[in-house]
MARVO-457412 format. One record per residue (C-alpha): residue number from 1; x, y, z. Coordinates in steps of 0.05 Angstrom, whole numbers, plus 32768, in hexadecimal, padded with zeros to 4 digits. Layout:
# residues N
<seq: NUM	px: X	py: Y	pz: Z>
...
This chain:
# residues 206
<seq: 1	px: 871E	py: 8724	pz: 8877>
<seq: 2	px: 86F8	py: 8709	pz: 88B2>
<seq: 3	px: 86C9	py: 8732	pz: 88DE>
<seq: 4	px: 86E6	py: 8752	pz: 891D>
<seq: 5	px: 86C7	py: 8780	pz: 8951>
<seq: 6	px: 86EF	py: 87B7	pz: 8972>
<seq: 7	px: 86EF	py: 87C9	pz: 89BC>
<seq: 8	px: 870E	py: 8806	pz: 89DD>
<seq: 9	px: 8720	py: 87FD	pz: 8A27>
<seq: 10	px: 870B	py: 883C	pz: 8A4B>
<seq: 11	px: 8702	py: 8822	pz: 8A92>
<seq: 12	px: 8746	py: 8832	pz: 8AB0>
<seq: 13	px: 874B	py: 885A	pz: 8AF0>
<seq: 14	px: 877A	py: 888E	pz: 8AD1>
<seq: 15	px: 8798	py: 889C	pz: 8B15>
<seq: 16	px: 87DB	py: 88B6	pz: 8AFC>
<seq: 17	px: 87BB	py: 88E0	pz: 8AC5>
<seq: 18	px: 8789	py: 88FF	pz: 8AF6>
<seq: 19	px: 8750	py: 8900	pz: 8AC3>
<seq: 20	px: 872C	py: 88D1	pz: 8A94>
<seq: 21	px: 875F	py: 88BE	pz: 8A5F>
<seq: 22	px: 8728	py: 88A9	pz: 8A2E>
<seq: 23	px: 870E	py: 88F1	pz: 8A2B>
<seq: 24	px: 8752	py: 8912	pz: 8A21>
<seq: 25	px: 8758	py: 8938	pz: 89E0>
<seq: 26	px: 878F	py: 8937	pz: 89AC>
<seq: 27	px: 877B	py: 896F	pz: 897D>
<seq: 28	px: 8731	py: 896C	pz: 8970>
<seq: 29	px: 8729	py: 8922	pz: 8983>
<seq: 30	px: 8720	py: 8900	pz: 89C6>
<seq: 31	px: 8747	py: 88BF	pz: 89D0>
<seq: 32	px: 8706	py: 8899	pz: 89C4>
<seq: 33	px: 86F8	py: 88BD	pz: 8982>
<seq: 34	px: 8740	py: 88B6	pz: 896C>
<seq: 35	px: 8742	py: 886B	pz: 8978>
<seq: 36	px: 86FC	py: 885E	pz: 895D>
<seq: 37	px: 8710	py: 8880	pz: 891C>
<seq: 38	px: 874B	py: 8851	pz: 8914>
<seq: 39	px: 8725	py: 8812	pz: 8929>
<seq: 40	px: 86E6	py: 881D	pz: 8900>
<seq: 41	px: 8703	py: 880E	pz: 88BB>
<seq: 42	px: 871C	py: 87C9	pz: 88D1>
<seq: 43	px: 86E4	py: 87B3	pz: 88FF>
<seq: 44	px: 8699	py: 87A6	pz: 88F9>
<seq: 45	px: 868A	py: 87D0	pz: 8938>
<seq: 46	px: 86AD	py: 87F8	pz: 896F>
<seq: 47	px: 8698	py: 87F3	pz: 89B7>
<seq: 48	px: 86B2	py: 8813	pz: 89F7>
<seq: 49	px: 86C2	py: 87E8	pz: 8A34>
<seq: 50	px: 86B7	py: 880D	pz: 8A75>
<seq: 51	px: 8681	py: 882D	pz: 8A9E>
<seq: 52	px: 8643	py: 883D	pz: 8A73>
<seq: 53	px: 8631	py: 8874	pz: 8AA4>
<seq: 54	px: 8673	py: 8898	pz: 8A95>
<seq: 55	px: 8665	py: 889B	pz: 8A4A>
<seq: 56	px: 861A	py: 88A9	pz: 8A47>
<seq: 57	px: 8609	py: 88CC	pz: 8A06>
<seq: 58	px: 8647	py: 88B4	pz: 89E2>
<seq: 59	px: 863A	py: 889A	pz: 899C>
<seq: 60	px: 865D	py: 8858	pz: 89A8>
<seq: 61	px: 863D	py: 881F	pz: 89D0>
<seq: 62	px: 865C	py: 880F	pz: 8A13>
<seq: 63	px: 8661	py: 87CD	pz: 8A39>
<seq: 64	px: 8673	py: 87C9	pz: 8A83>
<seq: 65	px: 86A8	py: 879D	pz: 8AA2>
<seq: 66	px: 868D	py: 875B	pz: 8ABA>
<seq: 67	px: 86C5	py: 8758	pz: 8AEE>
<seq: 68	px: 86CC	py: 879E	pz: 8B0A>
<seq: 69	px: 8710	py: 87B9	pz: 8B1D>
<seq: 70	px: 8732	py: 877F	pz: 8AFA>
<seq: 71	px: 875E	py: 87AB	pz: 8ACE>
<seq: 72	px: 876E	py: 879E	pz: 8A86>
<seq: 73	px: 875F	py: 8754	pz: 8A8C>
<seq: 74	px: 8719	py: 8765	pz: 8AA3>
<seq: 75	px: 8711	py: 8794	pz: 8A68>
<seq: 76	px: 8726	py: 875F	pz: 8A37>
<seq: 77	px: 86F5	py: 872F	pz: 8A58>
<seq: 78	px: 86BC	py: 8761	pz: 8A52>
<seq: 79	px: 86CC	py: 876C	pz: 8A08>
<seq: 80	px: 86CD	py: 8722	pz: 89FA>
<seq: 81	px: 868C	py: 8718	pz: 8A21>
<seq: 82	px: 866A	py: 874C	pz: 89F6>
<seq: 83	px: 8687	py: 8735	pz: 89B4>
<seq: 84	px: 865D	py: 8717	pz: 897C>
<seq: 85	px: 8699	py: 8707	pz: 8950>
<seq: 86	px: 86CD	py: 86D1	pz: 895D>
<seq: 87	px: 8706	py: 8704	pz: 895C>
<seq: 88	px: 870A	py: 8748	pz: 897C>
<seq: 89	px: 873D	py: 8781	pz: 897C>
<seq: 90	px: 8749	py: 87A0	pz: 89C1>
<seq: 91	px: 876B	py: 87E4	pz: 89C8>
<seq: 92	px: 8777	py: 880D	pz: 8A07>
<seq: 93	px: 8760	py: 8855	pz: 8A05>
<seq: 94	px: 87A5	py: 886E	pz: 8A19>
<seq: 95	px: 87C9	py: 8858	pz: 89D9>
<seq: 96	px: 87BA	py: 8894	pz: 89AC>
<seq: 97	px: 87EB	py: 8886	pz: 8974>
<seq: 98	px: 87D3	py: 8842	pz: 895C>
<seq: 99	px: 87BB	py: 8843	pz: 8914>
<seq: 100	px: 878C	py: 8820	pz: 88E4>
<seq: 101	px: 87CA	py: 8803	pz: 88C2>
<seq: 102	px: 87E0	py: 87E3	pz: 8904>
<seq: 103	px: 879C	py: 87C4	pz: 8910>
<seq: 104	px: 8799	py: 87A9	pz: 88C8>
<seq: 105	px: 87DF	py: 878C	pz: 88D0>
<seq: 106	px: 87CE	py: 8769	pz: 8911>
<seq: 107	px: 878D	py: 874F	pz: 88F4>
<seq: 108	px: 87B2	py: 8733	pz: 88B9>
<seq: 109	px: 87D7	py: 8702	pz: 88E6>
<seq: 110	px: 8796	py: 86E1	pz: 88F9>
<seq: 111	px: 877E	py: 86E3	pz: 88B1>
<seq: 112	px: 87BD	py: 86C0	pz: 8898>
<seq: 113	px: 87C0	py: 868A	pz: 88CE>
<seq: 114	px: 879A	py: 8649	pz: 88CC>
<seq: 115	px: 8756	py: 8656	pz: 88EC>
<seq: 116	px: 8755	py: 8648	pz: 8937>
<seq: 117	px: 87A0	py: 863A	pz: 893B>
<seq: 118	px: 87AC	py: 8678	pz: 8966>
<seq: 119	px: 8784	py: 869B	pz: 899C>
<seq: 120	px: 87A4	py: 86DF	pz: 89A3>
<seq: 121	px: 87CF	py: 870D	pz: 8978>
<seq: 122	px: 87FA	py: 873D	pz: 89A1>
<seq: 123	px: 882E	py: 876F	pz: 8988>
<seq: 124	px: 8871	py: 8777	pz: 89AA>
<seq: 125	px: 8888	py: 87BD	pz: 89BA>
<seq: 126	px: 88CE	py: 87D4	pz: 89A4>
<seq: 127	px: 88E8	py: 87BF	pz: 89E9>
<seq: 128	px: 88CD	py: 8779	pz: 89DE>
<seq: 129	px: 8894	py: 877D	pz: 8A10>
<seq: 130	px: 884F	py: 8765	pz: 89F9>
<seq: 131	px: 8817	py: 8797	pz: 89F2>
<seq: 132	px: 87D7	py: 8770	pz: 8A06>
<seq: 133	px: 87A9	py: 87AD	pz: 8A02>
<seq: 134	px: 87B7	py: 87B7	pz: 89B8>
<seq: 135	px: 87A8	py: 8770	pz: 89A2>
<seq: 136	px: 8778	py: 873E	pz: 8983>
<seq: 137	px: 8755	py: 8708	pz: 89AC>
<seq: 138	px: 872B	py: 86CC	pz: 8997>
<seq: 139	px: 86EB	py: 86C7	pz: 89C0>
<seq: 140	px: 86E2	py: 867B	pz: 89C0>
<seq: 141	px: 8723	py: 866E	pz: 89E5>
<seq: 142	px: 8737	py: 86AE	pz: 8A08>
<seq: 143	px: 86F5	py: 86BB	pz: 8A2C>
<seq: 144	px: 86F3	py: 867A	pz: 8A54>
<seq: 145	px: 873D	py: 8680	pz: 8A63>
<seq: 146	px: 8734	py: 86C6	pz: 8A80>
<seq: 147	px: 86FB	py: 86AC	pz: 8AAB>
<seq: 148	px: 8728	py: 8675	pz: 8AC5>
<seq: 149	px: 8760	py: 86A7	pz: 8AD4>
<seq: 150	px: 8731	py: 86D7	pz: 8AF8>
<seq: 151	px: 8717	py: 869D	pz: 8B22>
<seq: 152	px: 8760	py: 8690	pz: 8B35>
<seq: 153	px: 8769	py: 86D9	pz: 8B48>
<seq: 154	px: 8795	py: 86EB	pz: 8B0D>
<seq: 155	px: 8793	py: 8734	pz: 8AF5>
<seq: 156	px: 87C6	py: 8739	pz: 8ABE>
<seq: 157	px: 87BA	py: 8733	pz: 8A73>
<seq: 158	px: 87FF	py: 8712	pz: 8A6D>
<seq: 159	px: 87E3	py: 86D6	pz: 8A91>
<seq: 160	px: 87B0	py: 86CF	pz: 8A5A>
<seq: 161	px: 87E5	py: 86D4	pz: 8A24>
<seq: 162	px: 880D	py: 869D	pz: 8A46>
<seq: 163	px: 87D1	py: 866E	pz: 8A4A>
<seq: 164	px: 87B5	py: 8674	pz: 8A04>
<seq: 165	px: 87D6	py: 866C	pz: 89C0>
<seq: 166	px: 87F3	py: 86B1	pz: 89B7>
<seq: 167	px: 8815	py: 86C9	pz: 8978>
<seq: 168	px: 8845	py: 8701	pz: 8989>
<seq: 169	px: 8852	py: 8733	pz: 8951>
<seq: 170	px: 8899	py: 874D	pz: 8952>
<seq: 171	px: 88A0	py: 8798	pz: 894E>
<seq: 172	px: 88CC	py: 878E	pz: 8911>
<seq: 173	px: 888F	py: 8774	pz: 88EE>
<seq: 174	px: 886B	py: 87B6	pz: 88FC>
<seq: 175	px: 88A3	py: 87E8	pz: 88F8>
<seq: 176	px: 8899	py: 87F7	pz: 88AE>
<seq: 177	px: 8853	py: 8812	pz: 88BB>
<seq: 178	px: 884B	py: 885E	pz: 88BE>
<seq: 179	px: 8851	py: 8878	pz: 8905>
<seq: 180	px: 8868	py: 8835	pz: 8921>
<seq: 181	px: 889A	py: 8856	pz: 8950>
<seq: 182	px: 885F	py: 8874	pz: 8976>
<seq: 183	px: 882D	py: 883B	pz: 8976>
<seq: 184	px: 8838	py: 8828	pz: 89BE>
<seq: 185	px: 8842	py: 886C	pz: 89DE>
<seq: 186	px: 880E	py: 886D	pz: 8A15>
<seq: 187	px: 87F1	py: 88A3	pz: 8A41>
<seq: 188	px: 87FA	py: 8897	pz: 8A8B>
<seq: 189	px: 880C	py: 88DC	pz: 8AA6>
<seq: 190	px: 8800	py: 8926	pz: 8A95>
<seq: 191	px: 8847	py: 8928	pz: 8A7C>
<seq: 192	px: 8838	py: 88EF	pz: 8A4B>
<seq: 193	px: 87FB	py: 8916	pz: 8A33>
<seq: 194	px: 8825	py: 8954	pz: 8A27>
<seq: 195	px: 8856	py: 892C	pz: 89FD>
<seq: 196	px: 881D	py: 890C	pz: 89D7>
<seq: 197	px: 87FD	py: 894F	pz: 89C7>
<seq: 198	px: 8840	py: 8969	pz: 89AD>
<seq: 199	px: 884A	py: 892B	pz: 8983>
<seq: 200	px: 8804	py: 892F	pz: 8966>
<seq: 201	px: 880D	py: 8978	pz: 8954>
<seq: 202	px: 8854	py: 8977	pz: 8939>
<seq: 203	px: 8864	py: 892F	pz: 8928>
<seq: 204	px: 88A3	py: 8935	pz: 8951>
<seq: 205	px: 88B2	py: 8918	pz: 8996>
<seq: 206	px: 88B7	py: 8949	pz: 89D0>
């Protein structure tokens, strides 16, 4: 399979959570450690995207946003700017139940497609909404397109997906993977975190 770098977006404001989501712990692992463990087997490297000052001493390298306070689109841009490979995997730090199997499955869609026929690979959640912060992006085409969108004042990743050749992966194509029902449960509030801790400990939804 082709070489891919992994990037974990840790630069969110976490206003509703009230604390840094990237440093929350499920069991013995922080969100960063949990995601890095699942990315590492399918990527050549794992890098954090956020403030380097906030993660001094962490074992993973960190790259800052080029466009500060530009949300997830800015994080994807920073990851693509730092990438050495043509494809990258981007994952937000508040999606604790993604798995190696999911990343391998998403990566396989790029591997099976004619080279350079698609620019992004984005899963659809069970409700049909795209999840652009658990996705693959091709540097050559997505980086200049984000720069164009930022210049136009656009902040949403969905604008990027609409302007490059995006392959959406139906949830039905992922649903046979272990844990698929929880892949896109994200942590926005303390209540979400409580439910996630219970799920991680018991395997049952709260």
